[in-house]
C-alpha positions as CSV (number, residue, x, y, z in Angstrom):
1,M,193.5,120.8,161.4
2,D,195.6,123.8,162.0
3,E,198.9,124.6,159.8
4,R,201.0,122.7,163.3
5,E,199.0,120.0,163.1
6,K,199.6,119.4,159.6
7,R,203.5,119.7,159.8
8,A,203.5,116.9,162.4
9,K,201.2,115.2,160.3
10,R,203.3,115.6,157.3
11,R,206.7,114.6,159.2
12,R,205.0,111.7,160.0
13,D,204.3,110.4,156.7
14,L,207.6,111.3,155.2
15,K,208.8,109.0,157.9
16,R,206.5,106.5,157.4
17,V,207.5,106.8,153.6
18,Q,211.4,106.3,154.1
19,T,210.8,103.7,156.2
20,D,208.7,102.1,153.7
21,S,211.3,102.7,151.4
22,A,214.4,100.6,153.7
23,R,211.9,97.6,153.7
24,D,212.8,94.5,152.4
25,M,210.3,92.7,150.8
26,R,209.1,89.2,149.2
27,Q,206.2,88.9,147.0
28,V,204.0,86.8,148.2
29,K,201.4,86.6,145.4
30,R,201.2,88.6,142.3
31,F,197.5,90.1,140.9
32,D,196.5,90.0,137.4
33,S,196.4,92.9,135.6
34,A,195.9,91.7,132.2
35,F,192.3,93.2,131.4
36,M,190.2,96.2,131.1
37,A,188.7,97.4,134.3
38,E,185.1,98.4,132.6
39,G,183.9,101.8,133.6
40,S,187.2,103.7,135.0
41,E,190.1,105.2,133.2
42,I,192.2,104.5,136.3
43,Q,193.7,101.2,135.1
44,L,195.5,98.6,137.1
45,V,199.1,98.0,135.9
46,D,200.5,95.5,138.4
47,G,200.1,94.9,142.3
48,G,200.4,92.0,144.7
49,I,200.8,90.6,148.4
50,I,204.8,91.1,149.8
51,A,206.1,90.4,153.0
52,D,208.4,92.2,155.2
53,R,211.6,90.0,155.7
54,D,212.7,91.2,158.6
55,E,209.4,92.4,160.5
56,H,207.1,89.4,158.8
57,G,204.7,91.9,158.1
58,V,202.2,91.7,155.3
59,Y,201.4,93.8,152.8
60,A,199.6,95.2,149.9
61,E,201.0,97.0,147.1
62,L,198.8,98.3,143.5
63,I,200.0,100.0,140.6
64,F,198.0,102.3,138.9
65,K,198.2,103.9,135.7
66,N,196.4,107.3,134.8
67,L,194.3,106.8,131.1
68,S,192.6,109.7,131.1
69,A,193.4,113.1,129.9
70,K,192.9,114.9,133.1
71,Q,194.9,115.1,136.0
72,L,194.2,113.0,138.8
73,A,193.7,114.4,142.7
74,R,192.7,111.5,144.6
75,L,191.7,107.9,144.3
76,K,189.9,105.5,147.0
77,V,189.9,101.8,147.2
78,R,188.4,99.4,149.2
79,F,189.5,95.8,150.2
80,D,186.9,93.4,151.2
81,F,188.7,90.2,153.4
82,Y,185.9,86.8,153.0
83,Y,186.1,83.7,155.3
84,Y,184.9,80.7,154.0
85,Q,181.4,83.2,153.0
86,N,180.2,85.1,150.4
87,I,179.1,87.9,152.8
88,P,183.3,90.1,153.9
89,Y,183.5,89.8,157.7
90,R,185.8,92.8,156.9
91,S,186.4,95.6,155.0
92,L,189.7,98.0,154.5
93,F,189.6,101.7,152.7
94,F,193.0,103.1,151.6
95,E,193.2,106.8,149.2
96,Y,195.9,107.7,147.2
97,C,196.3,111.7,147.7
98,E,198.9,114.4,148.3
99,D,197.8,115.0,151.6
100,D,198.9,111.6,152.9
101,I,201.6,111.6,150.7
102,T,200.7,107.9,149.5
103,F,200.9,109.1,145.1
104,G,204.3,106.5,145.7
105,R,207.2,106.5,142.9
106,I,205.9,108.2,139.9
107,K,206.5,107.1,136.4
108,R,206.2,108.8,133.0
109,G,206.3,106.1,130.6
110,E,209.2,103.8,131.1
111,Q,211.4,106.6,133.0
112,E,211.0,107.3,137.1
113,I,210.4,110.9,137.9
114,K,212.7,112.3,141.1
115,Q,211.8,111.4,144.5
116,R,211.6,114.5,145.8
117,E,209.4,115.8,143.2
118,S,207.4,112.8,143.7
119,L,206.8,113.6,147.5
120,E,205.5,117.4,146.4
121,R,202.9,115.6,143.5
122,K,199.6,117.3,143.9
123,Y,198.1,115.7,141.6
124,I,198.6,112.7,138.8
125,E,199.0,113.6,135.0
126,S,197.6,111.6,132.1
127,G,199.5,108.6,131.2
128,E,201.8,108.7,135.0
129,I,202.0,105.5,136.7
130,F,201.7,106.0,140.0
131,G,201.2,104.1,143.5
132,E,204.4,101.6,143.9
133,G,206.7,101.6,146.7
134,V,203.1,102.6,149.0
135,Y,202.6,99.5,151.5
136,I,198.9,98.9,152.7
137,P,198.8,97.0,155.8
138,M,196.6,93.8,155.7
139,P,195.0,92.4,158.6
140,E,196.7,89.4,160.6
141,S,193.2,87.8,160.9
142,P,192.6,84.9,158.4
143,Y,190.8,84.9,155.5
144,T,190.1,82.9,152.1
145,K,189.5,85.2,149.7
146,L,190.3,88.9,148.9
147,A,188.8,91.5,146.8
148,F,189.4,95.0,146.1
149,Y,187.8,97.9,144.3
150,I,187.5,101.7,143.5
151,C,185.5,103.3,145.4
152,E,186.0,106.8,144.6
153,I,187.8,108.9,141.8
154,E,188.5,112.8,142.1
155,F,190.1,114.8,139.5
156,T,191.3,118.4,139.9
157,Q,188.5,119.8,138.4
158,G,186.4,118.7,140.7
159,E,184.9,115.6,139.2
160,L,183.9,113.3,141.2
161,I,183.4,109.8,140.2
162,K,181.6,107.1,142.6
163,G,180.6,103.7,142.7
164,E,182.3,100.2,142.5
165,I,185.1,99.2,140.0
166,S,186.1,95.7,140.3
167,L,190.0,94.8,140.2
168,C,189.4,91.4,139.9
169,G,189.8,90.8,136.4
170,R,191.8,87.9,135.3
171,G,192.7,88.2,131.3
172,I,194.3,85.1,129.3
173,S,197.7,84.4,129.0
174,F,199.3,83.5,125.9
175,Q,200.4,80.6,127.7
176,E,197.1,79.4,128.8
177,L,196.5,79.2,124.8
178,D,195.9,75.7,123.1
179,E,198.2,74.7,120.3
180,V,196.0,75.3,117.3
181,S,196.2,78.8,118.7
182,K,199.2,79.5,119.3
183,R,200.1,78.1,115.9
184,I,197.9,80.8,114.5
185,L,199.3,83.3,116.4
186,K,202.9,82.4,115.6
187,N,202.0,82.8,111.5
188,E,200.8,86.3,111.9
189,K,202.8,88.9,111.0
190,Q,201.5,91.5,113.7
191,F,202.3,89.0,116.4
192,K,206.2,88.2,115.1
193,S,206.6,92.1,114.9
194,N,209.1,93.0,117.4
195,E,208.3,89.7,118.9
196,Y,212.2,89.2,120.1
197,V,212.1,92.8,121.9
198,F,208.8,93.2,123.4
199,P,207.2,88.8,123.4
200,T,203.7,88.3,123.2
201,K,202.2,87.7,127.1
202,N,198.4,87.8,126.8
203,L,195.5,88.4,124.3
204,P,194.4,91.8,123.6
205,Q,191.4,93.6,124.9
206,F,189.1,96.4,124.2
207,S,187.4,98.6,126.1
208,N,186.0,102.3,125.9
209,E,188.7,103.7,128.5
210,G,191.6,101.9,126.4
211,W,192.9,98.8,125.1
212,L,195.5,96.3,126.3
213,C,198.2,95.4,124.0
214,C,199.4,91.6,123.6
215,C,202.7,92.9,125.1
216,G,201.2,93.7,128.3
217,H,200.6,97.5,128.0
218,K,197.3,99.9,128.3
219,N,197.0,102.5,126.1
220,Y,194.7,105.3,125.0
221,A,191.4,104.3,123.7
222,H,192.0,106.8,121.4
223,S,196.4,105.3,120.5
224,E,196.1,103.6,117.3
225,H,199.6,102.1,118.2
226,C,201.4,100.5,121.4
227,E,203.1,103.2,123.3
228,R,205.5,100.5,123.8
229,C,205.9,97.7,121.1
230,L,204.1,99.9,118.7
231,R,201.9,96.9,117.4
232,G,198.7,98.4,115.8
233,R,195.8,98.9,117.5
234,D,192.9,97.8,114.8
235,L,194.9,95.0,113.1
236,Q,195.7,93.5,116.8
237,Q,191.8,93.5,117.3
238,K,190.9,91.8,113.7
239,L,193.9,89.5,114.0
240,L,194.5,88.7,117.6
241,S,191.5,89.0,119.7
242,E,189.9,85.9,121.6
243,E,186.5,86.9,118.9
244,A,189.4,86.4,116.0
245,L,191.2,83.7,117.1
246,K,187.9,81.5,117.4
247,E,186.7,82.4,114.1
248,R,190.2,81.3,112.3
249,K,189.5,78.4,114.2
250,N,186.4,77.3,113.2
251,E,187.4,78.2,109.1
252,L,190.7,75.9,110.0
253,A,188.5,73.1,111.4
254,S,185.8,73.4,108.4
255,Q,188.6,72.7,106.0
256,P,188.6,69.4,104.8
257,T,193.0,69.5,104.3
258,A,193.4,71.3,107.1
259,V,195.4,69.0,109.6
260,L,194.6,70.2,113.5
261,F,198.0,70.6,115.4
262,H,196.5,68.5,118.4
263,D,195.5,66.0,116.2
264,K,198.1,62.7,117.1
265,S,197.2,60.1,113.8
266,R,199.9,61.7,111.9
267,F,202.8,60.3,113.9
268,A,201.1,56.8,113.5
269,Q,203.5,54.1,112.0
270,N,200.6,52.9,109.4
271,K,200.7,56.9,108.0
272,Y,201.5,55.0,104.3
273,L,199.9,51.6,104.3
274,Q,198.0,50.4,102.0
275,N,195.8,48.4,102.7
276,E,194.8,46.4,106.1
277,R,197.1,43.4,105.1
278,D,200.0,45.8,105.4
279,R,199.1,46.6,108.1
280,K,198.5,43.4,110.3
281,Q,201.8,42.6,108.4
282,R,203.8,45.0,110.4
283,E,202.1,44.4,113.5
284,A,202.9,41.0,113.5
285,E,206.4,42.1,112.5
286,I,206.3,44.1,116.0
287,K,205.2,41.4,117.8
288,R,208.5,39.0,116.4
289,S,210.3,42.3,117.2
290,R,209.0,42.1,120.9
291,E,209.6,38.0,121.2
292,N,212.8,38.0,120.2
293,L,214.0,41.2,122.1
294,A,212.8,38.9,125.2
295,R,214.2,36.2,124.0
296,Q,217.3,37.5,124.0
297,E,217.0,39.4,127.8
298,E,216.4,35.8,129.2
299,E,219.8,33.9,127.0
300,K,221.4,37.1,128.6
301,R,220.3,36.6,132.0
302,R,220.6,32.7,132.5
303,K,224.0,32.9,130.6
304,T,225.0,35.5,133.9
305,S,223.3,33.2,136.1
306,H,225.5,30.4,135.0
307,W,228.2,32.3,134.5
308,L,228.2,32.9,138.7
309,K,227.3,29.4,139.3
310,R,230.5,28.7,137.7
311,T,232.9,31.0,139.8
312,A,231.0,30.2,143.2
313,V,232.2,26.2,142.2
314,L,235.8,27.6,140.9
315,V,236.2,30.0,143.6
316,L,235.3,27.1,146.6
317,V,237.9,24.4,145.0
318,G,240.2,26.8,145.3
319,Y,239.8,27.4,148.6
320,I,239.7,23.6,149.3
321,I,243.2,23.1,146.8
322,F,244.7,26.1,149.2
323,A,243.8,24.6,152.7
324,G,245.1,21.1,152.1
325,T,248.1,22.8,150.8
326,I,248.2,24.6,154.1
327,A,247.7,21.3,156.3
328,L,249.9,19.3,153.9
329,A,252.7,21.7,154.2
330,M,252.0,21.6,158.7
331,F,252.5,18.2,158.3
332,R,255.7,17.9,156.3
333,D,257.5,20.6,158.8
334,A,256.7,18.6,161.6
335,G,257.8,15.5,160.2
336,R,261.2,17.2,159.6
337,D,261.2,18.9,163.5
338,N,262.9,16.4,165.8
339,S,261.4,18.2,168.7
340,E,259.7,15.4,171.4
341,S,256.4,16.1,170.5
342,S,257.3,15.5,166.7
343,K,258.9,11.9,167.8
344,M,255.5,11.4,169.7
345,F,253.2,11.8,166.8
346,K,255.6,9.1,164.4
347,R,255.5,6.6,167.0
348,I,251.7,6.5,167.5
349,L,251.8,6.7,163.4
350,D,253.8,3.6,163.6
351,G,251.4,1.9,165.7
352,D,252.7,2.2,169.6
353,T,250.1,2.2,171.9
354,S,252.2,2.2,175.1
355,L,251.8,6.1,175.2
356,F,248.3,5.9,175.3
357,E,249.0,3.6,178.6
358,Y,251.4,6.1,179.8
359,F,247.9,8.7,179.4
360,G,245.6,7.0,181.4
361,F,244.2,4.8,178.0
362,K,243.3,1.5,178.2
363,K,244.8,-1.1,176.1
364,E,241.4,-2.8,174.7
365,D,240.7,1.0,174.2
366,D,241.1,1.6,170.6
367,G,243.2,4.6,171.5
368,P,242.3,8.1,171.1
369,S,239.0,8.6,169.4
370,S,239.9,11.9,167.3
371,I,243.0,14.2,166.3
372,F,242.2,16.2,168.8
373,D,243.0,13.5,171.5
374,V,246.5,13.4,170.2
375,W,246.6,16.7,169.9
376,D,245.9,16.9,173.6
377,I,248.9,14.1,174.3
378,F,251.4,15.9,172.5
379,Q,250.5,19.5,174.5
380,M,250.6,17.2,177.9
381,F,254.4,15.7,176.9
382,D,255.4,19.3,175.9
383,Y,254.4,20.7,179.3
384,E,256.1,18.0,181.1
């Protein structure tokens, strides 16, 4: 590749970096990094599957830390994609190097170096974190399982390490522990130190390449204290490791006066009862209390139903009285009226049947069959 092609490639890489920095990303899945990868001085500290909100593309982001004393020049990783099989149907390779400008944002501890310096860096110093902001495109084809490995590690001195170092480990978080282990940890001074500033996230892990503190920070193998929370390595290994917790739990269970924290018998109602007779008496009292409560509830429901029925009867009687009062008032007003229909109504009430013959009723008839027929006569009379 001549100089012209190199310059064109660098312009393309710089444009890609600029485009990636302007993406609006959301996290889809986060990788578990609370473990130490065996046989590698380049450790995974964070990462996950992310998606672009605008273009809907899916990417992977891996963030590493150089725990070696040497300068890292190139790192090659491999992604294996599985689809309901034990053999991957596709593999994807990616390199972190200076030629492709794929070191991303570089940090020294908690401080991030300038972007211009990151773009011009040719290697990663010891203790630096890199890979943030580097998005690895994922295939659009579906997959059910994803595994990724470190294939090659190249240092500036020319040392090249090849292998297959898995980055799919899993740590033990503090929330996954049982109540006994949590109580043991909370009683330790090592656990309590700096707990409000740097809370415990996981159990510590130790390897030949480095060690993982309980605060989640990965340190050099020769560091006696955590760089982040200053907790001691040896004391964590002695008191807070998984093996130490198992030993403490076994010692606690072997003590005759020990109370396991998951035992619910200490909340029983018969804790202070002396004999079987007192226990039965207490059970009988509880039974009587429940029966009295059920009886009171039934009496309350009965009284409520009784009052509802009485209220309904009173409303019905009131309605009948109101309707009768209205009807009586109408008849009284009709009696005081001097209209022709009122006079006719009075004559009918007095027993005069001549009006019925006038309107077509015979003498042998008993007259109108109902008050409605009388009302029809009134209407006909008023009309005439």
